[in-house]
C-alpha positions, 0 to 999 in steps of 0.5 A, a space after each residue: 584634439 580632433 578624432 580624424 576619421 578616414 573618409 572614403 567619400 564618393 566624389 566626382 571622377 573629375 574632382 581634384 579636391 581633397 576631403 577629410 572628416 574630423 570630429 572635435 573633442 566637443 563632438 562637432 563634426 567637420 568636413 575639411 576640403 582642400 582646394 589649392 586652386 580656389 581664390 575664395 575660402 568658405 565656411 558653413 555651419 549647420 546647427 540642428 535646430 530650426 523653427 520647429 523648436 520655436 516656443 509656443 507664443 514666440 513664433 520666429 524666435 529661431 529666425 530672430 536668433 539667426 539675425 542676432 548672431 551677426 551683430 557682435 561678440 565678446 571678442 569682436 564687440 563692434 556692431 556689424 564688424 563681422 559683415 564689414 570684414 567679410 565684405 571689405 575682403 571680397 566676400 559675402 555672408 548670409 544665413 537661413 532658418 528652416 524647419 530643423 536647421 539653421 545654416 550660417 555661411 560666408 566666403 572671403 578672399 583666401 588670404 583673409 580667411 583665418 581672421 574671418 573664420 575666427 570672427 565667424 566662430 564667435 557666433 557659436 562661442 560668445 555672441 553678445 545678443 545685446 538688448 539694444 540690438 535685439 530691439 532694433 533687429 525685431 524691426 528688421 525681422 518684421 520688415 522682412 515679414 512685411 516684404 513677404 506678405 504679398 508673396 503667393 509662394 509664401 502665402 500658399 505654403 503657410 496655408 498648407 501648413 495651417 491645414 495640418 495638425 495644430 499640435 505638430 510643428 509643421 503647423 507653425 509660422 516660421 518668420 516671426 513679426 512684431 506681434 510674435 516677438 514683441 507685442 505678445 511676449 510683452 503682454 505675457 510678461 516675457 523678456 524676449 532677449 531672455 528667451 533668446 539667450 535661453 533658446 541659444 543656450 539650450 539648442 546651440 550645442 556643438 554635438 548638434 552642429 556640422 561644419 564645412 571648411 573650404 580652403 586652399 591650404 593642405 588638409 593638415 593646415 585646415 584641421 589645425 585652424 579648425 581645432 584652434 577656432 571651434 573646439 571650445 564651442 560648448 556641448 550640452 550633449 543634447 539629443 537631436 530633437 526628432 519630430 516623429 508624427 505625421 503633420 496631416 491627420 485624416 481630417 486634413 486629407 481628401 480635401 480641396 482648398 480654394 484659395 485667392 492668390 495675389 497675382 493673376 493666374 490659376 494654379 493646382 497643387 496636388 499633394 500627398 504625404 509620403 514616406 520620405 525618400 531620405 530613408 531610401 535615397 539609394 533606391 530613389 523612389 521619388 526620383 523615379 516618380 517625379 521623372 515620370 509624372 513630371 515628364 514633358 515628352 510625348 505621351 506624358 501627362 504634361 504633353 496631353 494637358 498642354 495639347 488640350 490647352 489646359 496647362 502651361 507648366 507642370 512640376 512634380 517632386 518631393 517637397 518639404 521633407 525630413 526623416 519623419 515625413 514628406 510630401 509629394 507634390 504636383 504643381 500645375 499652372 492652368 490656363 483659363 480653359 484649364 481652370 474650368 476643367 480642374 476635375 478633368 485634370 485631376 482625373 488625368 493625373 490619377 489616370 497616369 498614376 494608374 498607368 504607372 501602376 499597371 506598367 509596373 516598375 520598369 528597370 530600363 527606366 530606372 537604369 536610364 535615370 540612374 545613368 543620367 544621374 551618374 554622368 551628371 554627378 561625375 561631370 558636374 560644374 564647379 560652383 563657388 566655394 560659398 554655395 558648395 560649402 553651404 550645400 554640403 553642410 545643410 545635408 551632413 546630418 541627413 546622410 552618412 559621411 561617405 555620401 555627403 557629396 552625392 546625397 540623393 542625386 545618384 540612385 543606384 539600387 533598383 528596388 521595385 517594392 520600395 518604389 511601389 510602396 511610395 507610388 501606392 501612397 499617391 492615392 485618392 484616399 491620401 490627397 490634398 488639392 490646393 486650387 488657387 484663382 482670383 475667380 474665388 474672390 467673394 466665394 471663400 469663408 475662411 482666412 489664414 491668420 498670418 498672411 490673411 489668405 482667403 480660402 475655403 475647404 471642401 471634403 472630397 471622397 473616393 467616389 468623387 475622384 473616381 467620377 473625375 477619373 471616369 469622365 476625364 478625356 481618353 487620351 493616349 497617355 504612355 510611358 516615355 521612349 528611351 532618351 536619345 540625348 544621353 551623351 555617350 562620347 565624353 572624350 575631350 577634344 585636343 586644343 592646340 596651345 593655350 588660348 587666353 581670349 576669344 578670337 574672331 574666326 569668321 566674319 561676313 555680311 551675315 554673321 560673325 563668330 567668336 570662338 574660344 576652346 576650353 583650356 581651363 575646365 577639362 569637361 565634355 561640354 560646350 556653349 553656343 550663343 547665336 544672337 539674331 540682330 533683327 531691326 524690326 524685332 523691337 521697333 515698337 511695343 507691338 513688334 516687341 510683343 510679337 517677338 516675345 510670342 514668337 520666342 515662346 511659341 518656338 519653345 512650345 513647339 520644341 518642348 516635347 522633343 527637347 525635354 529629353 535633352 534637358 533631362 540628359 544635361 543639354 540645355 537650350 534657351 530662346 529669349 528676346 534680346 537687346 536687338 532681336 532674339 537669341 538662341 543659347 545652348 549649353 551642356 554636353 557637346 556630344 549631341 549639341 549639334 543635333 539639338 541646334 539643327 532642330 532649333 534652327 529648322 523650327 525657326 526657318 520653318 516657323 508657322 503659327 498654331 492659332 490654339 497655341 498662340 492663344 494660350 501663350 498670349 493669355 499667359 503673356 497678358 497675365 505676366 504683364 498684369 502681374 508686373 504691378 505686384 512686383 516688390 516696390 524696390 523692383 518697380 523702382 529698379 524698372 523705372 530707373 531702367 525706363 528713364 535711362 534706356 533709350 530703346 525700352 518700351 514700358 510693359 503698360 504699353 505692351 499690355 495695351 497692344 496685346 489684346 489686339 494682336 492675333 495669330 495672323 499678325 504674327 504670321 505676317 510679322 515673322 517673315 518681315 522680322 527675319 527678312 533682315 538680320 545679322 547673327 552675332 555668335 559665340 562658341 566655346 568649350 569642348 569643340 574644335 574651331 573647324 566644328 564651330 565654323 561649320 556650325 555657323 556655316 550651316 546656320 548661315 546657309 539655312 537663313 541666307 542661301 538658296 533661291 528664296 533666302 529667309 534673311 538678307 544681310 543688314 544694311 549698314 544703317 540697320 545695325 542697331 545699338 543700345 544707347 543710354 541717357 546721359 544725365 547732366 553734370 551737377 544735376 539731381 533728377 527725381 521721379 516720384 510715383 505711386 506704387 502699382 499695388 494699392 494693397 502693398 504698404 511698402 515704399 522704395 527708393 532707388 538713388 542712382 549716381 551715374 558716373 562714367 563711360 567704361 574706362 579702366 581707371 574710373 572703373 576701379 575707382 568706382 568699384 573701390 568706393 562700392 567695396 568700402 561703402 557697401 557694408 557701411 550703407 547696410 550698417 547705417 541705413 538698416 542696422 542703425 536707422 532700421 529703414 527697412 530689411 531690403 537695404 543695399 548698395 550695388 554697382 550698375 552697368 548699362 551697356 558700359 555706362 557705370 554708376 552706383 545705386 542705393 536701394 531701400 524698401 520700407 514701411 517705416 519711412 517714405 522714399 523722400 525721407 529715405 533719399 535725405 538719409 542716403 545723402 546724410 549717409 554720404 555726408 557721414 561717409 566723407 569722413 571715412 574716406 578722408 580719414 582712411 589710412 594708407 594701410 587701410 587704403 592698400 588693404 582695400 585695394 588688395 582685396 579688390 585685386 584679389 576679387 578681380 583675379 578670381 578665376 572662372 569656375 565653369 564654362 558658362 560663367 566664363 562664357 557669360 563674361 566674354 559674351 557681355 564684352 561682345 554684346 556691349 561692344 567693349 571687347 575688353 577680354 583682358 578687362 581683369 588684367 587691365 583693371 588690376 594694373 590700374 589698381 596697382 597704379 592708383 593712389 589714395 589721393 586719386 581715389 579721394 579726388 574721384 570721390 570729391 568729383 563724382 560722389 560727394 554731396 555737391 560734387 561738381 560732376 555728380 549726376 543723380 537720379 532718384 526713383 521714389 515709389 510710394 506705398 499705401 502708407 505714404 500716399 500723403 507724402 507722395 502728394 507733398 513730394 509732387 506738389 513741392 517747388 523744384 529746387 535749384 539744380 533739381 529736376 522733377 520728372 513728370 513724364 519719363 518719355 518726354 524727359 528721355 527724348 530731351 536728353 543727350 545719349 552716351 555713344 555706343 561701343 558698337 560704333 567705336 573704332 578699335 572693335 577688332 582688337 582681338 580679331 585674331 585667326 586661330 
C-alpha cells in the first residue's frame, strides 16, 4: 500500500482540481491530480538520471535508453504497440533526456487511460531491450544527431560545454551517434546492449522516480490504479547522484570565444557562473536580475543599445541550472554596426550592472515583480494534461511537495542580501563571452569535436573590460518606471445566457465584428483580432516586403511602451496576414483598450524613421538568406505550399527586391496600402458586447471618418480570396530539387495526397484514415526500415482544401527511393484497411469522436478555432458537433470505399504531389531523377510558377453563399 501524505499544495485560486501526494512501498513518489472536466488523461514519469551519468566512451547512452523503452516489454512484446495504442486512442507520447533527468509522458482519451497506463508502466518494470531493436535504434539516434549538426543553438551550447572542465559531466556530448554507440564500443570490445541493460538496472530505481497522474476519476480511484500498476517497480535504494563541483575552472573564465555559426547574423552570449536560484527560489534573485537586465522599457540596456542601432533583441536569465551550479546569460542579437561595437556593448552591459549595484536592491521593484507573478499564477490559463503533467513531474525532485505547482514562478521573500550576492557574481572576473559571426570565417584556429564548430579563444583581463566600460558611450541608463499595465480590476463581466458560438454583431462597408463572450473559462482575459484586408499589401513581392517592414517597424516603435504590458500579462502581435496584416491582443482585459488605442494610433500616424528602417531591412535580409539553412523537410514543406498556394511569393524573389527598397518607398507605399481596406474583427472573452462594438466603432472612426480619411471601403471587386491549386484526378506530380544548403547531407520528401474541399463526411473519413495510419507509418518507415528520425504522417488543410502528407527526412536514402517506400507502405496498408474488424472500426471511430469532443482549455485556444473558421470563410462554428454526427453515421464499407477512391495506390480520384529535396549525399540520384522520362499519369514540375498558372483553382469559401449562417444579433 502507498503512504498517503497530506498535501497542502499551493495552487491557483481558480484551480478546481484536486491533488494528493502518495509514496508507494517502493519509495516512488506520486502526485495524483483529479480533474472531472478533463477529456484527456495523462501521465509523466521523471527518472532521476540523465546524460551526466553516461559512462565515459558511451556518450548518448541515457538518450539511447530513452529511445529503447518505447519498443516493447515482456507483457506487450509486439514492437511499437505502446505508441500504436496511444495514437489510435487520440493521444500522443514522447520523452526527453536532460543532464540529470529523463522524462517520459503521454496522454490519451480518458476512457482508454487504464490500459495505456499499464503499457506505460512496463517501461519501468520489464522492458525487452532486444538486440535487434537496439541495432536499429542506434541508427535513429544517429539520424537525430545528423538533423542537429547544423543547428546553431546546439552547436553553441556544445561549444560552451566543451570549454569547461573535462572531468565535469557538463562537458559531455549528450545526444550520441553511430560513433559513440556502435563504432567506438565495438573497437573496445563492449556490447552496447549489455551496457544499456546495466545502465537501466543501476539507474532506473523507483526511489529515484517521480510520477504525475492526471485523470478524471476521483483521487481514491486514481490511487488504486497507481498502486496496482507501479508499486512493483524495483528499487535498489540507490542515492541520487549529486554533481557538486563547478564546471568552469579559472581557466574557463575571463575568455572571449569567437565562433563561426551556420546562419547569417551576429550574436553575443555573455555568461557568468552563479549560485543556482533553486537554492533561493522564494527570494528569486535571478528573477529580479533578469527582470531588470532584460527589461526593454525606456532607460533600459536594450532601449539604449537599440537606440544606437546596435542590437535587435536582448534576453537575460538563468540558463542550464541544477542544485549545484547555474549560469546567468545575456543573449544579444547584433546588427552589422553592433558587431563593430562589441566592446562598447559589453561595456554598457557592465555599466548597467554597476547602476544596479549603486541603486541598491529596490523593494518596490521586487514587490511589483512579485505582484505580477502572483496574479499570473492565480489566473494562469489551463493547458493540456499532457504538458501540465510533464511540467510538474520534471520539477518534483527539485522542490518541496507544497511548491510542486508554483515552483520558482512566485518569489515572495524580499532578501536584498541574497539578490546582492548573485549580482556580485556578474563581474568582469567571472565572465565568459561567446561571440558568433560569419565574419570570423578563416580567423579561427580550433574546432569543437562533436559539431565541428570553428572557434578561437582569447583571454581577457579586468583592465581590458574596464577600458571597454570607460570608452562605452555615456547614455542615460536608468531603472524602469512603475508598470502602468498591471491589472487591478480582475472582476468577471456578467454575460447574459449561454452563448454557444460567435455572432456577427456588426457589419458595415468598413468592418465586420464577430463576438463571443466567455462562458467557459471564468477568467479576466479577452482576445481581440483585427484583420486589415488591404489589396495592395501583397500584390507583388515588393509590396509584401514593404508590408512586412511596416509591421516590424510598428512593433519597433511600440516596444518600449508596450513591453510593460507584456510583463504584466497583456500581449500584442502585429503580423502580415493572408490578405494584408493583422493586430492581435490577448491577456487581461482591464487595460487592453488602452494598449489597443495606442497601437491603432501608431498605425494611423505611421511614419518612417530611416535609421530604424535600415536596421529592420538588414534583419529581414538575413532572415531571407537564412531560409536556405532550414531543415530539408522544412524546405520541402515550403515548396509544397509554393506549388499549391495561388497567392504566394517565393522568398528568393523577396530577397532579390529587398536591396532596392528604401525608407522613401515605404513612406509612399503605406498611405496607398491603407487607402482601401476592410477590417474583419473578432472579440471574445471577459468583455461585454457593447464594449466590443465600441472598440470597433473607435477603430472605424480613426481610419474611415473625418475630412481626409486614411481608408476608404473596398470596392466589391477588391475583396481578395486565397485560392488553392486543384490537382488533376488520377495524376501524380513530382517536383525534384537540390537542397539549398550544400553542407547539409539530409534529403527530404513530402508526399502529399490532395483529397477534397471541406465537407463534413469526407473530413471525418480522411481524419479516420490519418488516425489509423499515423503510427503504422512511423513504425514501418522509421522503426522497421530506419529511413530517418523525422518520419510522420499529418493532415494538411489549405483554406479548406484537405489532404494528407507523409514527411521523411533522411541521410540513408534519397527522396525518390523514399517516395517508392511510401507507396509500398500504402500498398501494405491496404490489407490493414480490408482486414479491419467491425470491433476495430468502431473502436477507431469512437477514439476520433472522443478527440473531437475534447473541450477547449483556454480562451486563446477557443478563439484560434473560431478565427480559423472566420478567416477561411467556412463559418462552421459547430464543426465538432457536425463531424461527430457524420462519424456516428459512417459505416466501415463507406470508409473502405473512401480509401479505395482517394488514397489507395491507383485510386481513380487520387491526386499526389511529391516534393523531393536532395541533400549533398544524393546529388547523383537527383541527376537521375531529373533525367528520367515521364511515366504515364505522372508529371514532373520543372517550373513551379508555370505549373501553378496552368492549373485550375478550387473556389474560395469567402465567395460562397450561405456565409451568414451564424449572423445572429445578441
